[in-house]
MDAnalysis code that builds the backbone (N, CA, C; Angstrom):
import MDAnalysis as mda
import numpy as np

u = mda.Universe.empty(744, n_residues=248, atom_resindex=np.repeat(np.arange(248), 3), trajectory=True)
u.add_TopologyAttr("name", ["N", "CA", "C"] * 248)
u.add_TopologyAttr("resid", np.arange(1, 249))
u.add_TopologyAttr("resname", ["UNK", "UNK", "UNK", "UNK", "UNK", "UNK", "UNK", "UNK", "UNK", "UNK", "UNK", "UNK", "UNK", "UNK", "UNK", "UNK", "UNK", "UNK", "UNK", "UNK", "UNK", "UNK", "UNK", "UNK", "UNK", "UNK", "UNK", "UNK", "UNK", "UNK", "UNK", "UNK", "UNK", "UNK", "UNK", "UNK", "UNK", "UNK", "UNK", "UNK", "UNK", "UNK", "UNK", "UNK", "UNK", "UNK", "UNK", "UNK", "UNK", "UNK", "UNK", "UNK", "UNK", "UNK", "UNK", "UNK", "UNK", "UNK", "UNK", "UNK", "UNK", "UNK", "UNK", "UNK", "UNK", "UNK", "UNK", "UNK", "UNK", "UNK", "UNK", "UNK", "UNK", "UNK", "UNK", "UNK", "UNK", "UNK", "UNK", "UNK", "UNK", "UNK", "UNK", "UNK", "UNK", "UNK", "UNK", "UNK", "UNK", "UNK", "UNK", "UNK", "UNK", "UNK", "UNK", "UNK", "UNK", "UNK", "UNK", "UNK", "UNK", "UNK", "UNK", "UNK", "UNK", "UNK", "UNK", "UNK", "UNK", "UNK", "UNK", "UNK", "UNK", "UNK", "UNK", "UNK", "UNK", "UNK", "UNK", "UNK", "UNK", "UNK", "UNK", "UNK", "UNK", "UNK", "UNK", "UNK", "UNK", "UNK", "UNK", "UNK", "UNK", "UNK", "UNK", "UNK", "UNK", "UNK", "UNK", "UNK", "UNK", "UNK", "UNK", "UNK", "UNK", "UNK", "UNK", "UNK", "UNK", "UNK", "UNK", "UNK", "UNK", "UNK", "UNK", "UNK", "UNK", "UNK", "UNK", "UNK", "UNK", "UNK", "UNK", "UNK", "UNK", "UNK", "UNK", "UNK", "UNK", "UNK", "UNK", "UNK", "UNK", "UNK", "UNK", "UNK", "UNK", "UNK", "UNK", "UNK", "UNK", "UNK", "UNK", "UNK", "UNK", "UNK", "UNK", "UNK", "UNK", "UNK", "UNK", "UNK", "UNK", "UNK", "UNK", "UNK", "UNK", "UNK", "UNK", "UNK", "UNK", "UNK", "UNK", "UNK", "UNK", "UNK", "UNK", "UNK", "UNK", "UNK", "UNK", "UNK", "UNK", "UNK", "UNK", "UNK", "UNK", "UNK", "UNK", "UNK", "UNK", "UNK", "UNK", "UNK", "UNK", "UNK", "UNK", "UNK", "UNK", "UNK", "UNK", "UNK", "UNK", "UNK", "UNK", "UNK", "UNK", "UNK", "UNK", "UNK", "UNK", "UNK", "UNK", "UNK", "UNK", "UNK", "UNK", "UNK"])
u.atoms.positions = np.array([
    [45.046, 109.556, 33.445],
    [44.711, 110.900, 33.898],
    [45.051, 111.045, 35.379],
    [45.481, 112.235, 35.746],
    [45.756, 112.571, 37.142],
    [44.578, 113.381, 37.666],
    [43.986, 112.926, 38.759],
    [42.820, 113.607, 39.315],
    [42.972, 113.793, 40.817],
    [42.557, 114.961, 41.286],
    [42.492, 115.244, 42.715],
    [41.053, 115.579, 43.052],
    [40.586, 115.036, 44.170],
    [39.213, 115.270, 44.584],
    [39.175, 115.732, 46.042],
    [38.789, 116.999, 46.229],
    [38.560, 117.577, 47.564],
    [39.760, 117.388, 48.487],
    [40.958, 117.638, 47.962],
    [42.188, 117.424, 48.732],
    [42.400, 118.561, 49.733],
    [42.657, 118.185, 50.969],
    [42.920, 119.150, 52.028],
    [44.199, 118.782, 52.758],
    [44.998, 119.799, 53.081],
    [46.240, 119.602, 53.824],
    [46.411, 120.741, 54.815],
    [46.657, 120.374, 56.079],
    [46.788, 121.349, 57.155],
    [48.111, 121.155, 57.866],
    [48.750, 122.269, 58.203],
    [49.983, 122.233, 58.991],
    [49.726, 122.918, 60.327],
    [50.317, 122.347, 61.395],
    [50.224, 122.976, 62.701],
    [51.422, 123.870, 62.953],
    [51.151, 125.107, 63.358],
    [52.217, 126.041, 63.708],
    [51.881, 126.661, 65.053],
    [52.611, 126.173, 66.080],
    [52.312, 126.662, 67.425],
    [50.897, 126.293, 67.821],
    [50.135, 127.295, 68.256],
    [48.758, 127.053, 68.675],
    [47.760, 127.209, 67.541],
    [48.261, 127.496, 66.331],
    [47.334, 127.685, 65.222],
    [47.653, 126.751, 64.075],
    [46.644, 126.514, 63.299],
    [46.802, 125.664, 62.124],
    [46.737, 126.505, 60.850],
    [47.489, 126.037, 59.850],
    [47.491, 126.696, 58.550],
    [46.872, 125.735, 57.533],
    [45.796, 126.158, 56.908],
    [45.143, 125.340, 55.885],
    [45.844, 125.580, 54.557],
    [46.805, 124.695, 54.225],
    [47.608, 124.875, 53.012],
    [46.810, 124.558, 51.751],
    [45.950, 123.539, 51.820],
    [45.077, 123.175, 50.703],
    [43.655, 123.028, 51.224],
    [42.714, 123.593, 50.507],
    [41.330, 123.596, 50.963],
    [40.410, 123.081, 49.864],
    [40.125, 121.800, 49.904],
    [39.165, 121.219, 48.968],
    [39.574, 121.315, 47.508],
    [40.833, 121.012, 47.208],
    [41.334, 121.131, 45.839],
    [40.828, 119.972, 44.975],
    [40.190, 120.318, 43.879],
    [39.721, 119.346, 42.892],
    [40.267, 119.750, 41.526],
    [40.978, 118.822, 40.861],
    [41.609, 119.097, 39.573],
    [41.629, 117.832, 38.724],
    [41.619, 118.014, 37.408],
    [41.892, 116.936, 36.467],
    [43.001, 117.391, 35.531],
    [44.040, 116.552, 35.396],
    [45.133, 116.807, 34.455],
    [45.076, 115.701, 33.410],
    [44.929, 116.084, 32.154],
    [44.701, 115.112, 31.097],
    [46.018, 114.502, 30.608],
    [45.964, 113.256, 30.138],
    [47.185, 112.603, 29.636],
    [47.827, 113.393, 28.503],
    [49.127, 113.594, 28.603],
    [49.873, 114.235, 27.535],
    [49.830, 115.743, 27.510],
    [49.146, 116.370, 28.469],
    [49.104, 117.830, 28.448],
    [50.177, 118.418, 29.375],
    [50.485, 119.696, 29.137],
    [51.311, 120.461, 30.062],
    [50.367, 121.356, 30.843],
    [50.265, 121.090, 32.130],
    [49.274, 121.742, 32.983],
    [49.993, 122.648, 33.974],
    [49.611, 123.909, 34.007],
    [50.246, 124.856, 34.908],
    [49.450, 125.058, 36.184],
    [50.170, 125.262, 37.275],
    [49.564, 125.672, 38.544],
    [50.280, 126.945, 38.967],
    [49.566, 128.057, 38.979],
    [50.184, 129.344, 39.254],
    [49.498, 130.019, 40.437],
    [50.290, 130.764, 41.181],
    [49.747, 131.504, 42.311],
    [50.875, 132.202, 43.038],
    [50.545, 133.105, 43.936],
    [51.569, 133.833, 44.675],
    [52.264, 132.951, 45.707],
    [53.333, 133.469, 46.279],
    [54.037, 132.749, 47.342],
    [53.082, 132.467, 48.498],
    [53.124, 131.224, 48.991],
    [52.265, 130.843, 50.105],
    [50.861, 130.431, 49.709],
    [50.605, 130.341, 48.402],
    [49.249, 129.998, 47.949],
    [48.930, 128.515, 48.109],
    [49.989, 127.664, 48.217],
    [49.773, 126.220, 48.343],
    [50.297, 125.420, 47.169],
    [51.034, 126.076, 46.269],
    [51.501, 125.396, 45.049],
    [52.411, 124.217, 45.355],
    [53.451, 124.451, 46.151],
    [54.418, 123.382, 46.431],
    [53.800, 122.273, 47.264],
    [52.912, 122.640, 48.189],
    [52.205, 121.612, 48.965],
    [51.376, 120.728, 48.046],
    [50.730, 121.346, 47.069],
    [49.902, 120.584, 46.133],
    [50.739, 119.590, 45.345],
    [51.876, 120.025, 44.838],
    [52.695, 119.118, 44.026],
    [53.289, 118.009, 44.889],
    [53.574, 118.313, 46.160],
    [54.095, 117.279, 47.059],
    [53.004, 116.280, 47.455],
    [51.770, 116.706, 47.428],
    [50.668, 115.762, 47.666],
    [50.459, 114.853, 46.455],
    [50.685, 115.393, 45.274],
    [50.490, 114.582, 44.062],
    [51.420, 113.372, 44.073],
    [52.701, 113.578, 44.476],
    [53.617, 112.432, 44.514],
    [53.697, 111.793, 45.898],
    [52.776, 112.197, 46.771],
    [52.611, 111.603, 48.103],
    [53.841, 111.774, 48.997],
    [54.640, 112.811, 48.730],
    [55.653, 113.209, 49.700],
    [54.975, 113.848, 50.908],
    [53.798, 114.394, 50.671],
    [52.908, 114.853, 51.739],
    [51.598, 114.103, 51.589],
    [51.000, 113.746, 52.695],
    [49.718, 113.046, 52.631],
    [48.589, 113.999, 53.037],
    [47.585, 114.100, 52.190],
    [46.460, 114.973, 52.555],
    [45.663, 114.388, 53.714],
    [45.120, 115.278, 54.524],
    [44.246, 114.819, 55.614],
    [42.905, 114.320, 55.072],
    [42.474, 114.952, 54.002],
    [41.201, 114.580, 53.391],
    [41.360, 114.572, 51.879],
    [40.442, 113.907, 51.212],
    [40.427, 113.889, 49.761],
    [41.147, 112.691, 49.172],
    [41.129, 112.627, 47.859],
    [41.684, 111.482, 47.134],
    [42.525, 111.944, 45.951],
    [43.552, 111.144, 45.647],
    [44.406, 111.366, 44.484],
    [44.326, 110.124, 43.609],
    [43.936, 110.319, 42.349],
    [43.779, 109.208, 41.420],
    [44.807, 109.334, 40.299],
    [45.438, 108.209, 39.952],
    [46.296, 108.144, 38.777],
    [45.761, 107.026, 37.890],
    [45.361, 107.399, 36.693],
    [44.738, 106.460, 35.750],
    [43.572, 105.723, 36.393],
    [42.777, 106.470, 37.157],
    [41.571, 105.921, 37.751],
    [41.769, 105.144, 39.036],
    [43.023, 104.991, 39.488],
    [43.308, 104.237, 40.710],
    [43.549, 105.216, 41.867],
    [42.824, 105.033, 42.960],
    [43.007, 105.864, 44.144],
    [44.307, 105.451, 44.846],
    [45.326, 106.312, 44.772],
    [46.644, 105.978, 45.329],
    [46.879, 106.654, 46.674],
    [45.889, 107.359, 47.195],
    [46.074, 108.187, 48.384],
    [46.609, 107.392, 49.566],
    [46.128, 106.178, 49.741],
    [46.517, 105.394, 50.910],
    [47.642, 104.404, 50.654],
    [48.244, 104.446, 49.476],
    [49.302, 103.482, 49.148],
    [50.517, 103.669, 50.057],
    [51.123, 102.533, 50.426],
    [52.351, 102.557, 51.226],
    [53.256, 101.423, 50.757],
    [54.490, 101.446, 51.232],
    [55.412, 100.363, 50.935],
    [55.644, 100.170, 49.449],
    [55.574, 98.928, 48.990],
    [55.879, 98.584, 47.603],
    [54.943, 99.297, 46.636],
    [53.657, 99.358, 46.960],
    [52.702, 100.001, 46.055],
    [52.994, 101.495, 45.911],
    [53.419, 102.139, 46.994],
    [53.779, 103.553, 46.928],
    [55.035, 103.751, 46.085],
    [56.015, 102.879, 46.242],
    [57.239, 102.983, 45.441],
    [56.944, 102.834, 43.951],
    [56.012, 101.939, 43.633],
    [55.646, 101.748, 42.227],
    [54.988, 103.009, 41.660],
    [54.151, 103.665, 42.464],
    [53.524, 104.913, 42.023],
    [54.586, 105.968, 41.770],
    [55.524, 106.102, 42.692],
    [56.553, 107.146, 42.563],
    [57.494, 106.891, 41.395],
    [57.670, 105.633, 41.012],
    [58.506, 105.347, 39.845],
    [57.890, 105.931, 38.577],
    [56.581, 106.121, 38.581],
    [55.891, 106.670, 37.416],
    [55.757, 108.190, 37.459],
    [56.360, 108.806, 38.496],
    [56.290, 110.260, 38.646],
    [57.707, 110.804, 38.816],
    [58.173, 111.580, 37.842],
    [59.470, 112.238, 37.953],
    [59.300, 113.621, 38.560],
    [60.365, 114.117, 39.227],
    [60.282, 115.405, 39.918],
    [61.484, 116.269, 39.542],
    [61.209, 117.513, 39.153],
    [62.251, 118.496, 38.846],
    [62.121, 119.634, 39.851],
    [63.240, 119.982, 40.506],
    [63.218, 120.922, 41.616],
    [63.775, 122.295, 41.231],
    [63.386, 123.307, 41.981],
    [63.861, 124.668, 41.729],
    [65.373, 124.772, 41.884],
    [65.900, 124.165, 42.944],
    [67.329, 124.288, 43.246],
    [68.099, 123.011, 42.908],
    [67.579, 122.248, 41.952],
    [68.257, 121.136, 41.293],
    [68.383, 119.881, 42.159],
    [68.753, 120.039, 43.455],
    [68.870, 118.903, 44.374],
    [69.796, 117.810, 43.853],
    [70.918, 118.209, 43.281],
    [71.897, 117.240, 42.796],
    [72.840, 116.833, 43.921],
    [73.379, 115.621, 43.816],
    [74.374, 115.135, 44.781],
    [75.735, 115.707, 44.388],
    [76.321, 116.511, 45.285],
    [77.544, 117.241, 44.943],
    [78.747, 116.332, 44.731],
    [78.719, 115.135, 45.325],
    [79.862, 114.216, 45.203],
    [79.709, 113.229, 44.044],
    [78.711, 113.458, 43.197],
    [78.502, 112.615, 42.023],
    [78.564, 113.465, 40.757],
    [79.082, 112.870, 39.706],
    [79.113, 113.544, 38.410],
    [77.704, 113.660, 37.840],
    [77.603, 114.352, 36.713],
    [76.310, 114.432, 36.032],
    [75.775, 113.028, 35.742],
    [76.630, 112.182, 35.209],
    [76.219, 110.807, 34.909],
    [75.832, 110.064, 36.182],
    [76.584, 110.280, 37.247],
    [76.286, 109.612, 38.507],
    [74.972, 110.048, 39.100],
    [74.626, 111.329, 38.954],
    [73.336, 111.811, 39.441],
    [72.184, 111.191, 38.658],
    [72.339, 111.093, 37.339],
    [71.272, 110.509, 36.520],
    [71.108, 109.023, 36.834],
    [72.218, 108.363, 37.114],
    [72.181, 106.925, 37.391],
    [71.612, 106.599, 38.767],
    [71.661, 107.564, 39.685],
    [71.358, 107.278, 41.093],
    [69.998, 106.611, 41.319],
    [68.886, 107.130, 40.779],
    [67.601, 106.451, 41.033],
    [67.556, 105.030, 40.476],
    [68.303, 104.775, 39.405],
    [68.332, 103.424, 38.843],
    [69.139, 102.481, 39.736],
    [70.176, 102.998, 40.362],
    [70.956, 102.186, 41.295],
    [70.101, 101.750, 42.477],
    [69.280, 102.675, 42.975],
    [68.453, 102.395, 44.155],
    [67.529, 101.209, 43.925],
    [66.985, 101.097, 42.714],
    [66.033, 100.006, 42.445],
    [66.704, 98.786, 41.832],
    [68.042, 98.831, 41.682],
    [68.773, 97.643, 41.254],
    [68.784, 97.375, 39.771],
    [68.641, 98.393, 38.946],
    [68.758, 98.197, 37.499],
    [70.202, 97.822, 37.167],
    [70.434, 96.802, 36.369],
    [71.800, 96.337, 36.084],
    [72.684, 97.439, 35.510],
    [73.983, 97.326, 35.795],
    [74.945, 98.360, 35.446],
    [74.938, 98.685, 33.956],
    [74.900, 97.675, 33.107],
    [74.911, 97.907, 31.668],
    [73.703, 98.688, 31.199],
    [72.532, 98.337, 31.722],
    [71.307, 99.050, 31.369],
    [71.353, 100.486, 31.888],
    [71.884, 100.652, 33.113],
    [72.029, 102.007, 33.652],
    [72.892, 102.866, 32.746],
    [74.034, 102.328, 32.341],
    [74.967, 103.086, 31.498],
    [74.307, 103.484, 30.178],
    [73.526, 102.565, 29.612],
    [72.851, 102.849, 28.336],
    [71.846, 103.976, 28.511],
    [71.044, 103.895, 29.562],
    [70.029, 104.914, 29.798],
    [70.653, 106.270, 30.117],
    [71.714, 106.266, 30.923],
    [72.384, 107.520, 31.272],
    [72.902, 108.213, 30.018],
    [73.552, 107.457, 29.144],
    [74.085, 108.027, 27.901],
    [72.962, 108.601, 27.043],
    [71.862, 107.874, 26.921],
    [70.732, 108.343, 26.128],
    [70.132, 109.622, 26.717],
    [69.974, 109.641, 28.030],
    [69.333, 110.785, 28.672],
    [70.202, 112.032, 28.616],
    [71.500, 111.873, 28.849],
    [72.383, 113.033, 28.770],
    [72.442, 113.575, 27.344],
    [72.397, 112.691, 26.360],
    [72.344, 113.143, 24.973],
    [71.022, 113.867, 24.697],
    [69.956, 113.357, 25.240],
    [68.631, 113.945, 25.026],
    [68.563, 115.374, 25.564],
    [69.201, 115.621, 26.725],
    [69.164, 116.972, 27.313],
    [70.352, 117.817, 26.869],
    [71.178, 117.285, 25.963],
    [72.276, 118.056, 25.398],
    [73.510, 118.168, 26.270],
    [73.756, 117.165, 27.110],
    [74.896, 117.233, 28.025],
    [75.822, 116.027, 27.908],
    [75.836, 115.361, 26.764],
    [76.671, 114.166, 26.638],
    [78.143, 114.459, 26.886],
    [78.565, 115.694, 26.591],
    [79.980, 116.043, 26.784],
    [80.290, 116.472, 28.216],
    [79.258, 116.561, 29.054],
    [79.454, 116.968, 30.447],
    [79.203, 115.822, 31.424],
    [79.209, 114.595, 30.931],
    [78.856, 113.444, 31.755],
    [79.744, 113.307, 32.985],
    [81.037, 113.663, 32.863],
    [81.980, 113.471, 33.959],
    [82.189, 114.723, 34.799],
    [81.395, 115.748, 34.560],
    [81.507, 116.982, 35.341],
    [80.692, 116.873, 36.626],
    [81.202, 117.513, 37.675],
    [80.486, 117.571, 38.950],
    [79.576, 118.802, 38.966],
    [78.556, 118.811, 39.819],
    [77.646, 119.955, 39.848],
    [78.347, 121.305, 40.001],
    [79.418, 121.350, 40.782],
    [80.142, 122.610, 40.980],
    [80.782, 123.122, 39.693],
    [80.910, 122.246, 38.698],
    [81.517, 122.617, 37.419],
    [80.473, 122.941, 36.348],
    [79.203, 122.941, 36.733],
    [78.120, 123.157, 35.777],
    [77.422, 124.488, 36.032],
    [76.888, 125.080, 34.981],
    [76.075, 126.288, 35.118],
    [74.700, 125.905, 35.668],
    [73.917, 126.929, 36.036],
    [72.582, 126.653, 36.550],
    [71.717, 125.912, 35.546],
    [71.781, 126.330, 34.291],
    [70.997, 125.645, 33.261],
    [71.426, 124.210, 33.056],
    [72.753, 123.977, 33.122],
    [73.262, 122.614, 32.976],
    [72.848, 121.748, 34.155],
    [72.858, 122.321, 35.354],
    [72.400, 121.566, 36.531],
    [70.935, 121.173, 36.372],
    [70.123, 122.101, 35.864],
    [68.711, 121.766, 35.701],
    [68.508, 120.712, 34.623],
    [69.338, 120.724, 33.587],
    [69.259, 119.677, 32.565],
    [69.599, 118.310, 33.169],
    [70.595, 118.277, 34.056],
    [70.913, 117.027, 34.757],
    [69.717, 116.600, 35.604],
    [69.106, 117.580, 36.295],
    [67.931, 117.267, 37.112],
    [66.792, 116.700, 36.292],
    [66.600, 117.233, 35.102],
    [65.547, 116.733, 34.220],
    [65.882, 115.321, 33.739],
    [67.142, 115.106, 33.351],
    [67.546, 113.764, 32.916],
    [67.347, 112.746, 34.038],
    [67.703, 113.130, 35.262],
    [67.499, 112.237, 36.417],
    [66.016, 111.946, 36.617],
    [65.172, 112.961, 36.460],
    [63.732, 112.776, 36.632],
    [63.149, 111.815, 35.601],
    [63.817, 111.708, 34.442],
    [63.344, 110.816, 33.379],
    [63.928, 109.414, 33.474],
    [64.858, 109.213, 34.412],
    [65.624, 107.964, 34.454],
    [64.752, 106.725, 34.622],
    [63.676, 106.840, 35.378],
    [62.819, 105.683, 35.633],
    [61.664, 105.583, 34.630],
    [61.773, 106.352, 33.554],
    [60.772, 106.343, 32.481],
    [59.362, 106.604, 33.017],
    [59.187, 107.757, 33.686],
    [57.885, 108.066, 34.292],
    [56.850, 108.442, 33.239],
    [55.592, 108.432, 33.661],
    [54.500, 108.887, 32.795],
    [54.121, 110.339, 33.102],
    [54.466, 110.780, 34.323],
    [54.134, 112.132, 34.769],
    [55.407, 112.818, 35.236],
    [55.593, 114.082, 34.842],
    [56.748, 114.867, 35.269],
    [56.235, 116.084, 36.032],
    [56.655, 116.209, 37.300],
    [56.272, 117.343, 38.132],
    [57.433, 118.327, 38.197],
    [57.160, 119.587, 37.918],
    [58.203, 120.625, 37.915],
    [57.824, 121.695, 38.931],
    [58.590, 121.774, 40.017],
    [58.307, 122.723, 41.089],
    [59.209, 123.943, 40.941],
    [58.674, 125.012, 40.342],
    [59.439, 126.253, 40.101],
    [60.759, 125.935, 39.390],
    [60.691, 125.117, 38.342],
    [61.893, 124.585, 37.696],
    [62.756, 125.641, 37.025],
    [62.182, 126.817, 36.732],
    [62.961, 127.860, 36.060],
    [63.172, 129.097, 36.921],
    [62.698, 129.076, 38.164],
    [62.727, 130.285, 38.991],
    [64.138, 130.742, 39.346],
    [65.109, 129.808, 39.372],
    [66.478, 130.161, 39.742],
    [67.360, 130.437, 38.522],
    [66.748, 130.536, 37.334],
    [67.514, 130.646, 36.098],
    [67.354, 132.022, 35.461],
    [68.341, 132.431, 34.677],
    [68.260, 133.695, 33.946],
    [67.296, 133.531, 32.768],
    [66.859, 134.657, 32.168],
    [65.829, 134.565, 31.111],
    [66.200, 133.679, 29.926],
    [67.430, 133.783, 29.427],
    [67.814, 132.973, 28.269],
    [67.824, 131.486, 28.613],
    [68.331, 131.161, 29.799],
    [68.365, 129.767, 30.235],
    [66.951, 129.244, 30.470],
    [66.092, 130.105, 30.991],
    [64.692, 129.725, 31.191],
    [64.049, 129.308, 29.877],
    [64.268, 130.084, 28.826],
    [63.711, 129.757, 27.507],
    [64.221, 128.394, 27.037],
    [65.526, 128.143, 27.230],
    [66.106, 126.869, 26.794],
    [65.501, 125.687, 27.555],
    [65.310, 125.854, 28.866],
    [64.737, 124.767, 29.671],
    [63.272, 124.545, 29.300],
    [62.541, 125.609, 29.059],
    [61.143, 125.447, 28.642],
    [61.047, 124.748, 27.287],
    [61.950, 125.071, 26.385],
    [61.962, 124.380, 25.087],
    [62.276, 122.898, 25.260],
    [63.164, 122.580, 26.185],
    [63.470, 121.176, 26.463],
    [62.239, 120.458, 27.015],
    [61.522, 121.099, 27.928],
    [60.321, 120.482, 28.494],
    [59.245, 120.291, 27.424],
    [59.113, 121.252, 26.517],
    [58.183, 121.082, 25.395],
    [58.570, 119.867, 24.558],
    [59.859, 119.711, 24.308],
    [60.339, 118.573, 23.518],
    [60.041, 117.253, 24.222],
    [60.238, 117.227, 25.529],
    [59.931, 116.020, 26.313],
    [58.452, 115.679, 26.190],
    [57.609, 116.686, 26.300],
    [56.169, 116.482, 26.184],
    [55.791, 115.937, 24.808],
    [56.374, 116.511, 23.775],
    [56.015, 116.132, 22.404],
    [56.621, 114.798, 21.985],
    [57.882, 114.583, 22.331],
    [58.576, 113.388, 21.852],
    [58.314, 112.158, 22.723],
    [58.143, 112.368, 24.023],
    [57.941, 111.240, 24.929],
    [56.494, 111.075, 25.364],
    [55.677, 112.083, 25.101],
    [54.266, 111.986, 25.458],
    [53.981, 112.092, 26.937],
    [54.922, 112.653, 27.698],
    [54.732, 112.755, 29.141],
    [53.707, 113.832, 29.493],
    [52.952, 113.565, 30.527],
    [52.128, 114.582, 31.157],
    [53.040, 115.413, 32.061],
    [52.977, 116.732, 31.943],
    [53.838, 117.600, 32.739],
    [52.970, 118.544, 33.563],
    [53.266, 118.627, 34.858],
    [52.610, 119.584, 35.747],
    [53.653, 120.619, 36.157],
    [53.405, 121.885, 35.788],
    [54.333, 122.979, 36.055],
    [53.789, 123.860, 37.173],
    [54.477, 123.872, 38.307],
    [54.144, 124.796, 39.387],
    [55.051, 126.007, 39.262],
    [54.468, 127.202, 39.238],
    [55.269, 128.402, 39.039],
    [54.525, 129.626, 39.564],
    [55.273, 130.693, 39.811],
    [54.651, 131.993, 40.082],
    [54.877, 132.933, 38.903],
    [55.492, 132.411, 37.827],
    [55.877, 133.229, 36.682],
    [54.841, 133.101, 35.558],
    [54.146, 134.192, 35.285],
    [53.108, 134.191, 34.263],
    [53.657, 133.812, 32.886],
    [54.851, 134.312, 32.533],
    [55.382, 134.056, 31.193],
    [55.692, 132.576, 30.981],
    [56.023, 131.856, 32.067],
    [56.263, 130.420, 31.951],
    [54.975, 129.708, 31.552],
    [53.887, 130.050, 32.222],
    [52.596, 129.438, 31.909],
    [52.169, 129.782, 30.490],
    [52.318, 131.035, 30.113],
    [51.906, 131.469, 28.771],
    [52.672, 130.732, 27.672],
    [53.958, 130.467, 27.909],
    [54.803, 129.946, 26.843],
    [54.760, 128.431, 26.701],
    [54.316, 127.713, 27.727],
    [54.454, 126.257, 27.674],
    [53.180, 125.490, 27.985],
    [52.252, 126.057, 28.746],
    [51.136, 125.258, 29.262],
    [49.926, 125.270, 28.336],
    [49.235, 124.136, 28.316],
    [47.978, 124.029, 27.587],
    [46.813, 124.577, 28.422],
    [46.767, 124.162, 29.670],
    [45.755, 124.658, 30.602],
    [46.446, 125.073, 31.899],
    [45.729, 125.850, 32.701],
    [46.318, 126.349, 33.944],
    [45.254, 126.434, 35.027],
    [45.684, 126.178, 36.265],
    [44.850, 126.403, 37.439],
    [45.477, 127.523, 38.259],
    [44.662, 128.459, 38.686],
    [45.114, 129.522, 39.579],
    [44.773, 129.113, 40.998],
    [45.777, 129.091, 41.868],
    [45.559, 128.721, 43.260],
    [45.804, 129.940, 44.135],
    [44.952, 130.129, 45.112],
    [45.049, 131.282, 46.006],
    [44.551, 130.877, 47.382],
    [45.405, 131.060, 48.380],
    [45.059, 130.718, 49.758],
    [44.543, 129.288, 49.888],
    [45.210, 128.378, 49.147],
    [44.900, 126.966, 49.263],
    [43.703, 126.488, 48.476],
    [43.044, 127.393, 47.755],
    [41.868, 127.021, 46.965],
    [42.136, 127.247, 45.478],
    [41.511, 126.429, 44.641],
    [41.581, 126.650, 43.205],
    [40.575, 127.742, 42.856],
    [41.107, 128.862, 42.350],
    [40.239, 129.996, 42.018],
    [39.623, 129.854, 40.642],
    [40.383, 129.256, 39.711],
    [39.919, 129.202, 38.323],
    [40.782, 128.206, 37.553],
    [40.189, 127.496, 36.597],
    [40.906, 126.554, 35.738],
    [40.424, 126.749, 34.312],
    [41.378, 126.691, 33.352],
    [40.957, 126.791, 31.966],
    [42.123, 126.837, 31.011],
    [41.851, 126.870, 29.707],
    [42.918, 127.053, 28.716],
    [43.663, 128.351, 28.986],
    [44.964, 128.343, 28.782],
    [45.802, 129.455, 29.217],
    [45.359, 130.785, 28.627],
    [45.285, 130.890, 27.306],
    [44.985, 132.176, 26.695],
    [43.569, 132.640, 27.026],
    [42.648, 131.700, 27.098],
    [41.267, 132.047, 27.440],
    [41.177, 132.579, 28.858],
    [41.872, 131.913, 29.779],
    [41.786, 132.294, 31.186],
    [42.435, 133.652, 31.428],
    [43.595, 133.894, 30.807],
    [44.302, 135.148, 31.060],
    [43.751, 136.321, 30.257],
    [43.065, 136.055, 29.148],
    [42.472, 137.146, 28.367],
    [41.107, 137.546, 28.908],
    [40.463, 136.626, 29.643],
    [39.145, 136.926, 30.211],
    [39.045, 136.345, 31.620],
    [39.878, 136.853, 32.542],
    [39.888, 136.299, 33.901],
    [38.600, 136.609, 34.643],
    [38.060, 135.603, 35.317],
    [36.827, 135.788, 36.068],
    [37.080, 135.931, 37.565],
    [38.036, 135.164, 38.092],
    [38.296, 135.181, 39.529],
    [39.165, 136.372, 39.916],
    [38.962, 136.855, 41.121],
    [39.755, 137.984, 41.621],
    [41.242, 137.652, 41.629],
    [41.589, 136.445, 42.048],
    [43.005, 136.044, 42.101],
    [43.634, 136.055, 40.713],
    [42.889, 135.619, 39.703],
    [43.402, 135.618, 38.330],
    [43.579, 137.041, 37.825],
    [42.608, 137.894, 38.076],
    [42.714, 139.291, 37.646],
    [43.918, 139.962, 38.300],
    [44.174, 139.630, 39.555],
    [45.334, 140.202, 40.244],
    [46.634, 139.740, 39.592],
    [46.736, 138.456, 39.261],
    [47.940, 137.942, 38.597],
    [48.153, 138.613, 37.244],
    [47.078, 138.750, 36.481],
    [47.182, 139.383, 35.165],
    [47.607, 140.839, 35.309],
    [47.039, 141.527, 36.303],
    [47.398, 142.920, 36.535],
    [48.846, 143.086, 36.949],
    [49.330, 142.188, 37.812],
    [50.719, 142.255, 38.241],
    [51.658, 142.004, 37.069],
    [51.306, 141.039, 36.206],
    [52.157, 140.735, 35.053],
    [52.206, 141.912, 34.084],
    [51.105, 142.662, 34.016],
    [51.054, 143.815, 33.119],
    [51.616, 145.072, 33.760],
    [51.959, 144.980, 35.054],
    [52.522, 146.124, 35.758],
    [51.507, 147.171, 36.131],
    [50.240, 146.743, 36.280],
    [49.191, 147.720, 36.600],
    [48.527, 147.433, 37.933],
    [49.074, 146.414, 38.663],
    [48.455, 146.094, 39.949],
    [49.009, 146.983, 41.044],
])
């Protein structure tokens, strides 16, 4: 299980500080697809970067399978990150590497033998439906294909947790549906826990089991998706529902 307890993160801007996260407490259960939704600037991306310790909280604790990893550094931190895959909004692919080369890259860094790398790359590209695009460069791929490469790369180290930071925000509606179906398949077939950060209500409705609404760095409400959106209690949730319905 992934757990956050009273996590706080502050950024300094000039003479003032911005409280990006304020006492965030969450539990994400093994094997679920958990959504984090909120408006721009609510703290969503900061939260996901704290989960994989790309950002370190000033206060609070992050637990993975009951182990407090907040203070991990060096080898122990690398081991934690190997168990967490990351999918980005703008793909973050290496332009001078092919699709296969991008998927292989994290395995090269940790010294996985060439034969094993090749086997895993072939399996992963087949899994995301891009086996015929293995030798294509990012400039030769569509947005959806780039995101499929990004997902395959995120799975390369066989993680237990997959973090998706606005993974469909740069995609057209049809491609978004295809990527969400792929993520559902990953969840069902591989048993991965998936955390979806998004500002898109339809993404949460279509894929997530539970969702947390974040507003101004605080968790406003957490619950099963349909229950939370059909009977919103928090002001931030009601605002999101109203905006999605076009009545805000």
